[in-house]
TORBA-263223 format. One record per residue (C-alpha): residue in three letters; x, y, z; residue number from 1. Coordinates in pm, 1 decimal. Example, Ala and Ser with C-alpha at 12.3 -4.5 7.8 and 13.67 -1.06 7.14 Angstrom:
! residues 2
[atom 'ALA',[1230.0,-450.0,780.0],1]
[atom 'SER',[1367.0,-106.0,714.0],2]
END
This chain:
! residues 210
[atom 'PRO',[0.5,-2.6,-3.7],1]
[atom 'ALA',[293.5,234.3,-57.9],2]
[atom 'SER',[105.1,455.3,-295.9],3]
[atom 'LEU',[-193.6,473.7,-51.3],4]
[atom 'VAL',[34.3,583.2,228.3],5]
[atom 'LYS',[214.6,855.5,14.1],6]
[atom 'ASP',[-116.5,980.4,-118.0],7]
[atom 'ALA',[-258.0,1020.4,239.3],8]
[atom 'GLN',[52.1,1194.6,358.7],9]
[atom 'ARG',[39.7,1424.2,71.0],10]
[atom 'HIS',[-300.4,1528.3,205.3],11]
[atom 'GLY',[-184.1,1563.0,568.2],12]
[atom 'VAL',[-366.7,1256.1,676.1],13]
[atom 'GLY',[-189.2,1030.3,935.2],14]
[atom 'VAL',[-158.9,662.6,849.9],15]
[atom 'LEU',[-138.7,379.5,1088.7],16]
[atom 'PRO',[1.3,28.7,989.6],17]
[atom 'ILE',[-184.0,-304.1,946.4],18]
[atom 'ASP',[-247.5,-452.9,1284.1],19]
[atom 'VAL',[-436.5,-768.6,1366.2],20]
[atom 'ASN',[-593.8,-600.5,1675.1],21]
[atom 'PHE',[-711.8,-282.8,1483.0],22]
[atom 'SER',[-723.4,-347.2,1121.2],23]
[atom 'GLY',[-1054.0,-453.7,929.8],24]
[atom 'TRP',[-1041.2,-599.8,576.1],25]
[atom 'ARG',[-1072.0,-227.3,427.8],26]
[atom 'CYS',[-902.0,70.3,550.5],27]
[atom 'LEU',[-1076.1,231.5,852.0],28]
[atom 'TRP',[-1070.7,578.2,1001.4],29]
[atom 'GLU',[-953.3,567.2,1374.0],30]
[atom 'GLU',[-1076.6,873.9,1584.4],31]
[atom 'LEU',[-879.0,1007.3,1872.4],32]
[atom 'LYS',[-1068.2,784.1,2107.1],33]
[atom 'SER',[-900.1,473.8,1964.7],34]
[atom 'LYS',[-645.6,307.2,2208.3],35]
[atom 'SER',[-395.6,282.2,1938.4],36]
[atom 'ALA',[-417.4,662.2,1853.9],37]
[atom 'HIS',[-359.1,743.9,2213.7],38]
[atom 'LYS',[-10.7,597.1,2223.7],39]
[atom 'GLU',[264.9,845.7,2284.2],40]
[atom 'ASN',[469.7,721.9,1994.1],41]
[atom 'ALA',[189.8,782.1,1749.2],42]
[atom 'PRO',[256.9,1065.6,1493.7],43]
[atom 'SER',[120.5,1404.0,1595.5],44]
[atom 'SER',[-138.4,1407.2,1321.8],45]
[atom 'VAL',[-274.5,1080.7,1477.7],46]
[atom 'ARG',[-304.9,1207.9,1818.9],47]
[atom 'ALA',[-451.5,1523.5,1695.7],48]
[atom 'ALA',[-741.9,1396.6,1479.6],49]
[atom 'GLY',[-716.3,1032.6,1421.1],50]
[atom 'ALA',[-576.2,851.5,1110.7],51]
[atom 'CYS',[-638.6,605.3,829.5],52]
[atom 'ARG',[-580.7,245.6,964.1],53]
[atom 'ILE',[-453.3,26.5,657.3],54]
[atom 'GLY',[-670.8,-270.0,605.1],55]
[atom 'LEU',[-573.8,-645.8,596.1],56]
[atom 'ARG',[-670.9,-659.0,234.6],57]
[atom 'TYR',[-322.2,-511.5,135.4],58]
[atom 'ILE',[-144.5,-820.7,274.9],59]
[atom 'SER',[-53.4,-1010.9,-32.2],60]
[atom 'GLY',[-218.6,-1361.5,-44.2],61]
[atom 'LEU',[-432.7,-1319.2,274.7],62]
[atom 'ARG',[-808.6,-1426.0,206.3],63]
[atom 'ARG',[-1099.4,-1203.7,307.2],64]
[atom 'GLU',[-1243.7,-1484.9,515.7],65]
[atom 'THR',[-923.6,-1505.0,714.3],66]
[atom 'SER',[-973.0,-1123.2,784.8],67]
[atom 'GLU',[-1329.5,-1186.5,887.0],68]
[atom 'ARG',[-1244.8,-1460.6,1118.2],69]
[atom 'ILE',[-985.2,-1228.0,1288.0],70]
[atom 'ALA',[-1237.6,-943.3,1312.1],71]
[atom 'THR',[-1520.1,-1166.5,1451.5],72]
[atom 'GLU',[-1284.5,-1296.9,1732.3],73]
[atom 'ARG',[-1159.2,-959.2,1808.0],74]
[atom 'ARG',[-1503.9,-859.2,1908.0],75]
[atom 'ALA',[-1477.9,-1087.0,2219.6],76]
[atom 'GLY',[-1154.7,-901.0,2332.9],77]
[atom 'LEU',[-811.5,-810.1,2177.5],78]
[atom 'PHE',[-562.3,-1079.4,2098.8],79]
[atom 'ARG',[-289.9,-1087.8,2369.2],80]
[atom 'ASN',[-27.6,-1303.6,2185.3],81]
[atom 'VAL',[49.8,-1494.5,1871.9],82]
[atom 'GLU',[-65.5,-1832.1,2019.0],83]
[atom 'GLU',[-403.2,-1679.4,2111.7],84]
[atom 'LEU',[-440.7,-1523.4,1770.7],85]
[atom 'LYS',[-366.3,-1865.0,1603.1],86]
[atom 'ARG',[-597.9,-2059.1,1817.7],87]
[atom 'ARG',[-898.6,-1814.6,1828.0],88]
[atom 'ALA',[-887.3,-1731.9,1448.6],89]
[atom 'ALA',[-794.9,-2084.8,1347.7],90]
[atom 'LEU',[-510.5,-1975.3,1148.5],91]
[atom 'ARG',[-284.2,-2190.1,929.2],92]
[atom 'ALA',[82.5,-2163.2,933.1],93]
[atom 'ASP',[79.2,-1972.0,593.7],94]
[atom 'GLU',[-175.2,-1738.9,717.6],95]
[atom 'LEU',[9.3,-1650.5,1026.1],96]
[atom 'ALA',[333.6,-1621.7,829.1],97]
[atom 'ARG',[175.7,-1358.4,589.9],98]
[atom 'LEU',[58.5,-1144.4,889.9],99]
[atom 'SER',[397.2,-1180.5,1044.2],100]
[atom 'GLU',[577.8,-1082.7,712.6],101]
[atom 'ALA',[349.9,-779.7,691.1],102]
[atom 'GLY',[437.0,-648.5,1030.8],103]
[atom 'ALA',[73.7,-702.8,1140.3],104]
[atom 'LEU',[153.6,-845.9,1487.0],105]
[atom 'ALA',[319.2,-540.7,1640.4],106]
[atom 'SER',[50.6,-497.6,1907.9],107]
[atom 'LEU',[129.0,-863.1,2017.9],108]
[atom 'GLY',[483.5,-747.8,2131.2],109]
[atom 'LEU',[679.2,-867.3,1809.2],110]
[atom 'THR',[940.8,-638.2,1679.8],111]
[atom 'ARG',[972.2,-607.6,1310.2],112]
[atom 'ARG',[1284.3,-834.0,1302.5],113]
[atom 'GLU',[1117.4,-1089.6,1532.9],114]
[atom 'ALA',[816.3,-1087.9,1305.9],115]
[atom 'LEU',[1016.1,-1160.8,1002.1],116]
[atom 'TRP',[1204.2,-1457.3,1168.4],117]
[atom 'GLN',[869.0,-1596.5,1267.9],118]
[atom 'ALA',[739.8,-1556.2,923.1],119]
[atom 'ALA',[1018.3,-1748.3,782.4],120]
[atom 'GLU',[985.5,-2037.7,1033.0],121]
[atom 'LEU',[606.6,-2055.6,955.7],122]
[atom 'TYR',[674.1,-2055.5,579.2],123]
[atom 'ALA',[907.5,-2345.2,630.4],124]
[atom 'ALA',[642.3,-2517.0,850.0],125]
[atom 'ALA',[409.1,-2476.1,555.5],126]
[atom 'ASN',[675.4,-2584.2,306.5],127]
[atom 'GLN',[657.3,-2250.7,108.7],128]
[atom 'HIS',[1000.5,-2212.4,-62.5],129]
[atom 'ASP',[933.7,-1847.3,-206.9],130]
[atom 'GLY',[795.0,-1707.7,129.4],131]
[atom 'GLN',[1122.2,-1839.7,299.9],132]
[atom 'VAL',[1332.4,-1695.0,51.2],133]
[atom 'ARG',[1153.0,-1345.3,74.2],134]
[atom 'THR',[1162.1,-1322.1,434.6],135]
[atom 'TYR',[1525.4,-1439.6,481.7],136]
[atom 'THR',[1630.6,-1194.6,214.0],137]
[atom 'ALA',[1438.5,-920.0,399.5],138]
[atom 'LEU',[1622.2,-1007.2,721.1],139]
[atom 'VAL',[1973.2,-979.9,561.9],140]
[atom 'THR',[1885.4,-668.3,379.2],141]
[atom 'ARG',[1694.8,-484.2,653.3],142]
[atom 'PHE',[1849.6,-618.0,962.8],143]
[atom 'PRO',[2224.8,-667.3,923.5],144]
[atom 'ALA',[2261.1,-642.3,1310.3],145]
[atom 'PRO',[2285.7,-854.9,1512.5],146]
[atom 'ALA',[2537.1,-997.8,1269.0],147]
[atom 'SER',[2502.1,-1349.2,1408.6],148]
[atom 'GLU',[2155.8,-1375.3,1308.4],149]
[atom 'ALA',[2220.7,-1219.2,963.1],150]
[atom 'VAL',[2474.8,-1504.7,910.3],151]
[atom 'GLU',[2220.7,-1763.0,1009.9],152]
[atom 'ALA',[1977.6,-1601.8,756.4],153]
[atom 'ARG',[2240.4,-1636.5,485.5],154]
[atom 'LEU',[2296.4,-1989.0,567.8],155]
[atom 'LYS',[1914.4,-2064.6,526.6],156]
[atom 'LEU',[1925.7,-1878.5,188.3],157]
[atom 'ALA',[2223.4,-2078.9,85.2],158]
[atom 'ASP',[2054.3,-2407.4,176.7],159]
[atom 'LEU',[1737.2,-2314.4,-9.3],160]
[atom 'ALA',[1933.4,-2213.8,-319.5],161]
[atom 'ALA',[2076.4,-2570.2,-298.3],162]
[atom 'ALA',[1725.1,-2718.9,-244.0],163]
[atom 'ASP',[1626.7,-2530.5,-558.5],164]
[atom 'GLY',[1936.5,-2663.2,-769.8],165]
[atom 'ASP',[2059.3,-2298.5,-798.1],166]
[atom 'TRP',[2426.3,-2370.1,-735.7],167]
[atom 'PRO',[2551.6,-2010.1,-839.8],168]
[atom 'ALA',[2306.6,-1860.6,-595.7],169]
[atom 'ARG',[2434.6,-2082.7,-320.4],170]
[atom 'GLN',[2790.2,-1993.9,-408.0],171]
[atom 'ARG',[2686.9,-1622.7,-359.6],172]
[atom 'TRP',[2544.2,-1682.4,-32.3],173]
[atom 'LEU',[2841.2,-1892.6,101.7],174]
[atom 'GLU',[3065.2,-1613.9,-10.5],175]
[atom 'ALA',[2849.2,-1368.1,178.0],176]
[atom 'ILE',[2890.1,-1583.3,503.1],177]
[atom 'VAL',[3272.1,-1576.4,464.1],178]
[atom 'LYS',[3276.7,-1218.2,421.6],179]
[atom 'ALA',[3029.7,-1136.8,699.8],180]
[atom 'ASP',[3237.0,-1337.7,946.9],181]
[atom 'ALA',[3533.4,-1149.8,857.6],182]
[atom 'ASP',[3365.3,-831.9,906.3],183]
[atom 'MET',[3227.9,-922.6,1242.5],184]
[atom 'GLY',[3527.0,-825.3,1441.0],185]
[atom 'ALA',[3464.5,-860.9,1812.4],186]
[atom 'GLU',[3109.1,-1014.0,1736.0],187]
[atom 'ARG',[3274.3,-1321.2,1573.0],188]
[atom 'SER',[3176.5,-1650.4,1766.6],189]
[atom 'ASP',[3276.2,-2009.4,1747.1],190]
[atom 'ARG',[2945.8,-2054.0,1529.7],191]
[atom 'SER',[3024.1,-1789.6,1279.7],192]
[atom 'ARG',[3372.0,-1904.5,1244.4],193]
[atom 'PHE',[3252.5,-2260.9,1185.6],194]
[atom 'LEU',[2995.6,-2153.7,921.0],195]
[atom 'ALA',[3255.3,-1939.2,746.1],196]
[atom 'ALA',[3522.2,-2225.4,736.4],197]
[atom 'SER',[3259.1,-2476.6,614.3],198]
[atom 'SER',[3157.4,-2214.7,348.1],199]
[atom 'ALA',[3517.0,-2166.8,252.8],200]
[atom 'ILE',[3584.9,-2544.0,218.0],201]
[atom 'GLU',[3275.2,-2581.6,2.2],202]
[atom 'LEU',[3382.6,-2279.7,-221.6],203]
[atom 'ALA',[3716.1,-2439.9,-288.4],204]
[atom 'ARG',[3544.2,-2727.2,-479.7],205]
[atom 'PRO',[3436.6,-2703.6,-834.5],206]
[atom 'LEU',[3104.0,-2533.4,-875.4],207]
[atom 'ARG',[2823.7,-2783.7,-973.8],208]
[atom 'ASP',[2637.2,-2753.4,-1290.2],209]
[atom 'ALA',[2322.1,-2573.6,-1262.1],210]
END
């Protein structure tokens, strides 16, 4: 919904992100009385006059029926944690993954980085290759720190490339692991050294045919 957000901001309208505890299927207007608008870290435009809350329909691949289940359960009380959301709204692993990837679980206490890690793990549980590649790539790109986690994300991407038979891509990710370990300085650990050494050994072998 980038174009929607930019258009709203151009007209001086505050915009609030997608969230399972506040968003409907369509975008909604949240008045000042909204709990989320009262938060101290909300934009001044939100605290002053309310704002447009982005709808769940902007999450790629999320079905309307899923959104309606979330909204129905929310009428009985806000979701307090991820497990409660999953149980009450009867969410499949891939549905919860899409919500996590979109950052829609912030009100449940997940940071954006934590949500992406959860999304990647859920995509793995649902055996969704593309979702894993997308979220691990986002982790490496958007969250280079902590470096140890970024190295683990690169390892996941290298393994996914191998599973896909994309040996040039695996080579690139292994090279990235070696470089990342060398750049970690005081953050280097036995684990990062081991992964870098293992990657270097594999890189010394002839590249497999694609």
